[in-house]
GUBA-299407 format. One record per atom (N, C-alpha, C): x, y, z. Coordinates in steps of 0.02 Angstrom, whole numbers, padded with zeros to 5 digits, always signed. Layout:
GUBA-299407
XYZ
...
END
This chain:
GUBA-299407
+00039-00058+00011
-00005+00005-00010
+00040+00059+00015
+00063+00113-00053
+00074+00181-00038
+00060+00215-00020
+00091+00261+00005
+00074+00314+00032
+00017+00355+00023
+00008+00365-00035
-00070+00397-00072
-00125+00362-00057
-00124+00298-00051
-00155+00247-00058
-00198+00253+00036
-00127+00254+00081
-00142+00242+00153
-00148+00324+00158
-00151+00379+00126
-00184+00436+00150
-00255+00442+00122
-00283+00423+00068
-00363+00413+00057
-00396+00374+00094
-00369+00332+00122
-00407+00271+00153
-00418+00307+00233
-00380+00357+00259
-00366+00400+00298
-00425+00440+00310
-00416+00470+00253
-00465+00541+00235
-00562+00516+00239
-00546+00451+00203
-00616+00425+00169
-00629+00365+00223
-00608+00359+00278
-00609+00334+00330
-00634+00237+00293
-00604+00231+00240
-00623+00163+00230
-00556+00112+00251
-00591+00054+00260
-00572-00013+00296
-00509-00034+00254
-00452-00057+00280
-00394-00088+00245
-00417-00121+00202
-00459-00197+00195
-00454-00216+00169
-00504-00214+00105
-00529-00173+00104
-00553-00139+00043
-00530-00128-00031
-00535-00143-00077
-00483-00125-00139
-00516-00069-00172
-00442-00015-00173
-00439+00051-00167
-00402+00066-00254
-00452+00087-00304
-00393+00104-00357
-00429+00173-00376
-00345+00211-00411
-00376+00288-00421
-00352+00298-00513
-00430+00310-00547
-00432+00330-00601
-00422+00408-00635
-00372+00412-00691
-00385+00482-00708
-00462+00489-00720
-00501+00539-00725
-00569+00545-00744
-00571+00551-00801
-00615+00518-00843
-00626+00523-00924
-00633+00574-00973
-00680+00617-00916
-00693+00680-00949
-00641+00745-00926
-00636+00793-00993
-00587+00831-01006
-00633+00883-00941
-00572+00913-00906
-00587+00958-00844
-00533+01013-00841
-00538+01059-00824
-00497+01105-00805
-00403+01080-00762
-00432+01053-00722
-00391+01042-00687
-00383+00945-00660
-00338+00927-00610
-00326+00855-00645
-00378+00832-00580
-00417+00766-00610
-00470+00762-00563
-00476+00672-00575
-00487+00666-00538
-00487+00576-00522
-00536+00537-00492
-00545+00487-00545
-00626+00439-00491
-00591+00380-00436
-00624+00411-00402
-00595+00331-00347
-00636+00268-00338
-00615+00231-00342
-00634+00166-00379
-00635+00130-00298
-00674+00115-00262
-00691+00063-00205
-00735-00014-00201
-00684-00042-00203
-00722-00125-00227
-00741-00121-00280
-00712-00097-00341
-00773-00102-00412
-00803-00042-00432
-00828-00020-00392
-00863+00045-00392
-00854+00120-00379
-00859+00170-00428
-00815+00222-00430
-00892+00255-00362
-00835+00272-00332
-00879+00315-00262
-00853+00369-00247
-00794+00402-00265
-00789+00478-00262
-00748+00500-00302
-00760+00569-00312
-00723+00609-00370
-00659+00654-00329
-00617+00665-00359
-00557+00683-00310
-00540+00744-00356
-00535+00810-00359
-00476+00864-00380
-00402+00877-00351
-00379+00900-00400
-00330+00922-00359
-00343+01007-00349
-00327+01028-00285
-00338+01092-00291
-00292+01135-00346
-00327+01197-00340
-00285+01259-00386
-00295+01325-00351
-00240+01355-00345
-00261+01431-00320
-00332+01445-00308
-00384+01423-00360
-00468+01456-00341
-00495+01417-00285
-00462+01378-00287
-00497+01333-00239
-00524+01332-00164
-00465+01398-00139
-00520+01428-00077
-00570+01458-00100
-00584+01480-00141
-00632+01527-00171
-00698+01470-00167
-00685+01421-00223
-00730+01393-00217
-00769+01342-00166
-00726+01333-00111
-00752+01293-00030
-00785+01356-00005
-00766+01412-00010
-00812+01469+00017
-00891+01486-00022
-00887+01481-00087
-00952+01489-00115
-00999+01419-00082
-00964+01341-00087
-00997+01304-00071
-01032+01304-00011
-00990+01350+00037
-01002+01373+00117
-01076+01397+00098
-01063+01448+00065
-01093+01501+00088
-01182+01467+00038
-01181+01439-00005
-01214+01400-00024
-01282+01339+00014
-01216+01321+00037
-01261+01278+00089
-01280+01303+00144
-01245+01336+00178
-01276+01399+00249
-01357+01420+00229
-01366+01440+00157
-01415+01482+00140
-01466+01429+00110
-01468+01363+00078
-01491+01312+00054
-01520+01338-00019
-01467+01377-00047
-01481+01411-00107
-01514+01377-00179
-01463+01317-00173
-01478+01279-00240
-01438+01197-00222
-01479+01157-00260
-01437+01094-00262
-01367+01086-00280
-01323+01081-00251
-01260+01060-00258
-01241+00987-00235
-01178+00985-00227
-01125+00930-00223
-01072+00945-00192
-01111+00937-00131
-01049+00948-00055
-00980+00927-00061
-00931+00932-00039
-00869+00918-00044
-00884+00860+00026
-00840+00789+00028
-00847+00758+00091
-00767+00767+00113
-00745+00779+00074
-00665+00802+00113
-00635+00857+00080
-00586+00891+00122
-00545+00970+00085
-00504+00969+00123
-00432+00960+00093
-00389+01006+00126
-00359+01036+00088
-00274+01061+00077
-00243+01093+00057
-00245+01083-00019
-00231+01016-00027
-00200+00978-00084
-00262+00946-00144
-00319+00926-00095
-00364+00902-00143
-00431+00922-00099
-00491+00915-00158
-00551+00902-00126
-00587+00854-00158
-00613+00808-00114
-00639+00747-00135
-00740+00773-00132
-00758+00729-00199
-00862+00725-00186
-00876+00674-00185
-00939+00660-00163
-00960+00600-00193
-00966+00581-00255
-00963+00524-00284
-00986+00526-00359
-01046+00480-00366
-01069+00529-00414
-01171+00535-00425
-01160+00481-00509
-01171+00427-00493
-01203+00407-00566
-01243+00415-00614
-01235+00405-00647
-01285+00438-00717
-01309+00505-00725
-01254+00569-00706
-01283+00623-00729
-01279+00653-00790
-01304+00684-00806
-01289+00710-00887
-01320+00772-00894
-01278+00817-00948
-01287+00882-00939
-01338+00889-00973
-01364+00977-00924
-01433+01008-00942
-01402+01065-00979
-01450+01084-01041
-01435+01147-01053
-01524+01208-01019
-01516+01232-01051
-01571+01320-01046
-01621+01277-01022
-01635+01252-01083
-01717+01232-01077
-01743+01196-01006
-01685+01157-00986
-01703+01104-00929
-01707+01151-00864
-01647+01185-00868
-01614+01230-00821
-01627+01305-00796
-01686+01333-00825
-01686+01421-00842
-01729+01428-00783
-01779+01361-00746
-01804+01387-00683
-01769+01381-00629
-01710+01334-00622
-01662+01329-00590
-01628+01373-00545
-01595+01417-00625
-01558+01472-00627
-01597+01534-00577
-01653+01543-00621
-01703+01597-00582
-01722+01593-00512
-01718+01518-00509
-01731+01508-00431
-01676+01537-00405
-01630+01520-00419
-01551+01516-00380
-01546+01610-00362
-01559+01638-00430
-01536+01714-00443
-01592+01751-00386
-01647+01731-00383
-01702+01744-00345
-01674+01765-00261
-01669+01689-00232
-01636+01692-00180
-01579+01736-00162
-01543+01746-00208
-01468+01802-00194
-01476+01851-00187
-01550+01889-00235
-01576+01943-00211
-01577+01959-00166
-01602+01921-00115
-01641+01939-00047
-01577+01927-00006
-01505+01918-00001
-01467+01899+00042
-01384+01972+00005
-01432+02018-00002
-01380+02101-00044
-01332+02092+00045
-01332+02080+00083
-01312+02104+00170
-01265+02046+00184
-01266+02009+00147
-01235+01956+00186
-01179+01912+00123
-01172+01962+00069
-01118+01938+00032
-01044+01989+00044
-01025+01994+00096
-00963+02028+00100
-00907+02002+00088
-00913+01939+00108
-00846+01891+00098
-00793+01886+00028
-00888+01869-00016
-00854+01883-00065
-00853+01946-00139
-00851+01991-00096
-00830+02037-00146
-00741+02064-00133
-00713+02021-00116
-00648+02039-00120
-00610+02034-00187
-00556+02021-00211
-00530+02029-00271
-00528+01980-00313
-00548+01905-00262
-00534+01848-00323
-00636+01851-00348
-00657+01882-00312
-00730+01892-00374
-00739+01923-00388
-00677+01987-00413
-00698+02019-00471
-00703+02016-00518
-00753+02013-00587
-00759+01992-00645
-00721+02033-00685
-00651+02009-00707
-00598+02045-00757
-00625+02029-00824
-00663+01972-00844
-00691+01983-00901
-00716+02048-00928
-00753+02075-00886
-00784+02139-00924
-00730+02203-00897
-00694+02188-00835
-00671+02249-00815
-00608+02256-00895
-00595+02206-00911
-00529+02196-00929
-00552+02184-01017
-00618+02195-01041
-00631+02148-01131
-00598+02196-01172
-00606+02243-01160
-00564+02300-01217
-00483+02279-01221
-00462+02268-01157
-00384+02263-01171
-00386+02210-01213
-00433+02154-01194
-00425+02088-01203
-00431+02080-01276
-00480+02120-01309
-00501+02107-01382
-00430+02161-01405
-00396+02211-01402
-00364+02224-01421
-00301+02204-01432
-00287+02151-01362
-00220+02106-01371
-00226+02047-01402
-00288+02021-01436
-00307+01955-01467
-00332+01963-01530
-00334+02019-01578
-00354+02057-01644
-00368+02002-01667
-00321+01958-01667
-00310+01914-01741
-00365+01863-01729
-00372+01831-01660
-00415+01787-01653
-00493+01811-01651
-00501+01872-01618
-00568+01918-01627
-00591+01889-01702
-00551+01924-01740
-00577+01919-01819
-00599+01855-01824
-00562+01819-01824
-00603+01745-01845
-00646+01734-01828
-00683+01769-01798
-00750+01744-01786
-00788+01811-01797
-00749+01866-01798
-00818+01931-01799
-00746+01976-01817
-00742+02008-01891
-00731+02044-01930
-00704+02120-01895
-00786+02139-01883
-00782+02221-01845
-00749+02255-01794
-00694+02219-01774
-00667+02222-01716
-00692+02303-01675
-00677+02351-01720
-00724+02428-01705
-00775+02420-01676
-00814+02407-01715
-00881+02394-01700
-00914+02372-01607
-00862+02294-01601
-00871+02273-01539
-00834+02312-01495
-00776+02356-01518
-00767+02421-01448
-00814+02484-01436
-00825+02488-01493
-00880+02537-01483
-00928+02543-01463
-00961+02476-01459
-01028+02457-01420
-01002+02446-01342
-00945+02413-01325
-00919+02412-01269
-00912+02476-01225
-00863+02513-01273
-00885+02593-01212
-00937+02619-01241
-00971+02603-01274
-01048+02649-01246
-01095+02616-01196
-01067+02569-01137
-01100+02544-01100
-01041+02529-01056
-01031+02584-01020
-00989+02586-00960
-01006+02551-00913
-00973+02525-00855
-00989+02494-00800
-01039+02534-00764
-01032+02607-00752
-01085+02671-00704
-01148+02654-00728
-01150+02625-00808
-01237+02639-00834
-01270+02577-00779
-01238+02536-00739
-01284+02471-00734
-01303+02476-00667
-01253+02532-00622
-01264+02551-00574
-01340+02497-00533
-01380+02533-00559
-01442+02532-00540
-01490+02421-00521
-01453+02424-00570
-01439+02321-00563
-01392+02294-00502
-01436+02264-00463
-01415+02224-00396
-01354+02189-00429
-01298+02169-00384
-01256+02114-00404
-01274+02066-00355
-01254+02004-00376
-01244+01952-00345
-01200+01891-00346
-01189+01842-00326
-01140+01798-00335
-01160+01754-00397
-01097+01749-00433
-01128+01713-00502
-01081+01652-00511
-01107+01591-00530
-01078+01523-00552
-01025+01548-00579
-01036+01581-00644
-00960+01620-00699
-00949+01567-00751
-01002+01502-00730
-00983+01466-00820
-01040+01422-00808
-01115+01432-00808
-01157+01391-00824
-01190+01362-00892
-01117+01326-00915
-01130+01295-00976
-01150+01217-00961
-01175+01194-01011
-01231+01133-00987
-01171+01077-00956
-01090+01075-00970
-01067+01015-00924
-01056+01036-00855
-01094+01088-00849
-01089+01113-00765
-01147+01128-00719
-01187+01097-00747
-01270+01102-00737
-01295+01007-00760
-01278+00965-00716
-01287+00908-00714
-01362+00887-00696
-01380+00830-00709
-01455+00806-00710
-01432+00737-00670
-01467+00719-00614
-01454+00643-00585
-01526+00615-00628
-01529+00515-00603
-01586+00476-00624
-01644+00507-00617
-01653+00548-00564
-01733+00576-00520
-01746+00635-00545
-01712+00659-00591
-01741+00724-00612
-01693+00798-00596
-01659+00763-00533
-01639+00844-00491
-01577+00890-00513
-01583+00934-00525
-01512+00978-00566
-01451+00997-00515
-01411+00990-00532
-01356+01017-00477
-01308+01087-00518
-01296+01112-00486
-01235+01153-00516
-01175+01136-00485
-01111+01129-00528
-01058+01113-00505
-00987+01131-00523
-00939+01138-00520
-00879+01155-00519
-00879+01253-00521
-00860+01274-00456
-00893+01350-00444
-00824+01402-00455
-00772+01368-00500
-00713+01377-00503
-00694+01479-00538
-00751+01479-00576
-00765+01554-00597
-00825+01593-00565
-00831+01584-00474
-00873+01616-00470
-00865+01692-00465
-00909+01743-00453
-00886+01802-00456
-00939+01847-00438
-00912+01902-00409
-00987+01962-00394
-00982+01992-00423
-01061+01976-00487
-01080+02036-00541
-01166+02042-00533
-01169+02062-00601
-01237+02078-00622
-01269+01987-00617
-01328+01995-00595
-01349+01908-00634
-01361+01884-00690
-01364+01940-00750
-01353+01929-00817
-01312+01894-00841
-01232+01888-00816
-01198+01861-00819
-01193+01798-00822
-01215+01761-00761
-01238+01682-00775
-01277+01662-00819
-01318+01707-00841
-01399+01715-00896
-01362+01696-00964
-01311+01748-00985
-01304+01738-01043
-01238+01694-01070
-01202+01650-01026
-01167+01595-01030
-01208+01539-01046
-01272+01549-01019
-01327+01504-01028
-01341+01477-01104
-01357+01554-01123
-01395+01577-01190
-01345+01559-01254
-01285+01568-01245
-01228+01534-01286
-01244+01459-01311
-01264+01441-01282
-01270+01353-01321
-01349+01334-01343
-01375+01408-01374
-01441+01388-01404
-01434+01438-01441
-01483+01446-01502
-01499+01455-01540
-01531+01542-01538
-01518+01586-01584
-01538+01651-01566
-01623+01673-01538
-01637+01615-01579
-01721+01626-01575
-01723+01616-01516
-01700+01566-01493
-01742+01533-01392
-01701+01588-01371
-01626+01607-01357
-01611+01646-01347
-01664+01715-01325
-01695+01734-01368
-01751+01794-01348
-01783+01778-01333
-01811+01708-01321
-01856+01678-01282
-01861+01691-01215
-01782+01662-01195
-01765+01651-01129
-01760+01706-01112
-01747+01773-01144
-01723+01844-01107
-01781+01891-01093
-01827+01860-01116
-01913+01888-01119
-01915+01860-01055
-01948+01795-01048
-01962+01775-00994
-01894+01784-00926
-01835+01809-00929
-01794+01810-00890
-01798+01900-00862
-01824+01923-00904
-01834+02001-00894
-01904+01998-00850
-01956+01960-00879
-02026+01973-00855
-02013+01949-00789
-01970+01902-00751
-01986+01855-00697
-01923+01879-00641
-01881+01902-00669
-01831+01928-00608
-01856+01994-00589
-01853+02011-00533
-01880+02058-00474
-01837+02106-00489
-01803+02157-00553
-01774+02222-00547
-01831+02244-00581
-01833+02328-00571
-01877+02359-00573
-01861+02403-00658
-01811+02417-00675
-01779+02449-00759
-01784+02401-00775
-01824+02355-00822
-01836+02315-00856
-01785+02347-00933
-01805+02404-00965
-01761+02412-01005
-01687+02414-00999
-01663+02453-00931
-01613+02446-00937
-01574+02374-00914
-01604+02335-00889
-01594+02271-00882
-01577+02210-00948
-01619+02255-01001
-01604+02214-01070
-01560+02250-01086
-01516+02292-01090
-01481+02312-01106
-01415+02288-01076
-01429+02276-01027
-01359+02237-00971
-01361+02183-00995
-01393+02149-01004
-01401+02084-01048
-01382+02085-01109
-01372+02126-01146
-01363+02118-01214
-01276+02143-01207
-01258+02173-01169
-01202+02175-01164
-01146+02138-01143
-01178+02110-01098
-01141+02037-01044
-01153+01985-01113
-01198+01972-01139
-01199+01949-01203
-01148+01925-01256
-01162+02009-01280
-01065+02031-01320
-01004+01995-01304
-00990+02009-01226
-00955+02017-01196
-00928+01942-01204
-00981+01914-01165
-00964+01833-01201
-00943+01784-01240
-00967+01807-01282
-00979+01754-01339
-00907+01778-01388
-00869+01873-01392
-00809+01872-01396
-00766+01838-01357
-00772+01841-01286
-00715+01817-01236
-00736+01755-01248
-00745+01716-01264
-00758+01660-01272
-00729+01628-01356
-00749+01678-01394
-00702+01654-01451
-00643+01632-01459
-00614+01718-01407
-00531+01683-01389
-00518+01644-01364
-00552+01631-01305
-00543+01569-01255
-00532+01502-01292
-00569+01503-01345
-00578+01431-01373
-00498+01420-01416
-00493+01463-01471
-00427+01475-01488
-00354+01481-01446
-00365+01497-01401
-00314+01498-01350
-00302+01416-01321
-00383+01363-01303
-00360+01320-01252
-00381+01253-01295
-00387+01255-01361
-00377+01208-01409
-00343+01183-01482
-00322+01152-01495
-00302+01136-01569
-00330+01165-01633
-00310+01210-01660
-00325+01222-01733
-00405+01201-01748
-00414+01128-01759
-00467+01084-01771
-00525+01102-01734
-00514+01073-01697
-00562+01074-01621
-00567+01160-01638
-00521+01186-01600
-00546+01258-01607
-00596+01292-01668
-00593+01273-01718
-00628+01287-01773
-00677+01248-01786
-00697+01203-01753
-00777+01165-01757
-00799+01213-01693
-00769+01223-01636
-00818+01231-01595
-00832+01317-01604
-00794+01356-01669
-00808+01423-01695
-00872+01419-01712
-00876+01352-01759
-00943+01360-01810
-01005+01368-01785
-00975+01319-01735
-01056+01303-01678
-01077+01350-01624
-01027+01397-01601
-01042+01503-01605
-01071+01528-01643
-01032+01510-01691
-01072+01575-01755
-01143+01536-01765
-01150+01476-01774
-01228+01449-01806
-01263+01487-01727
-01248+01465-01670
-01302+01477-01599
-01290+01551-01605
-01234+01591-01620
-01240+01676-01592
-01220+01728-01633
-01231+01702-01690
-01210+01753-01755
-01242+01799-01775
-01312+01770-01766
-01374+01805-01786
-01412+01874-01728
-01397+01837-01645
-01408+01857-01587
-01355+01933-01596
-01300+01921-01599
-01235+01970-01579
-01251+02024-01646
-01269+02015-01713
-01282+02054-01747
-01339+02100-01728
-01402+02069-01708
-01452+02109-01689
-01417+02160-01629
-01393+02153-01589
-01370+02173-01534
-01322+02220-01551
-01291+02221-01603
-01236+02257-01632
-01261+02312-01669
-01310+02304-01717
-01352+02334-01785
-01382+02396-01735
-01416+02355-01701
-01475+02401-01631
-01441+02471-01582
-01352+02456-01588
-01338+02507-01539
-01328+02571-01546
END
């Protein structure tokens, strides 16, 4: 029995006579992750901690304290690893299935505006918005592969200053509500997982990430429902904010895709984004 196995048995209180295997998790994940198999059955999911793991831990504690939404809570955490129960049969879900879950989560968060001081520190700043223009100029070549008129993007961003939306409240955002981070179990329960990109910003930031995975017509449908159901007083301003965040999201992700994938894979992903988002992006920018 090697030291790693001994440590895991102790952390998880596993008997010495159980058969323990550690296998690299089959899905592509940002940080190193492993399935912990006990007596032939995957029982735990282990992530090696990164610099943002402490932030993620704060988020889990906060969500659990106020019972804000369904999450998979760690069963063990230290400086090196975080271990979760392994739930079999989880499936990705998109905004069509998760919309009500997102709305309910955000409505609860809006009632806790005075309880959120701990995540207003630097680690919860949304640099994707504040540094958007800098990033676009730095990666002009990448942006142009998705959207040719870079000046149009920058004009739009400059027309929608941060101060313009001060009336809209800010809340905890998951940060990356794409289908792989919204998982449904066999009973139909939907979990939000992986809060490493959590930030403190307007609720529209999370909505727009989910909208990128559907086509423009469906995006418009969900935006109208969202504006109607969210308890934000200035509906017109809120719609402008959603449009701004959508533009920033799509362009930012077009850069990230090219940075994080080989050319063939990046091209395929950009084509999917173009199919889903190009019409909506065009409508927003031409009406600015």
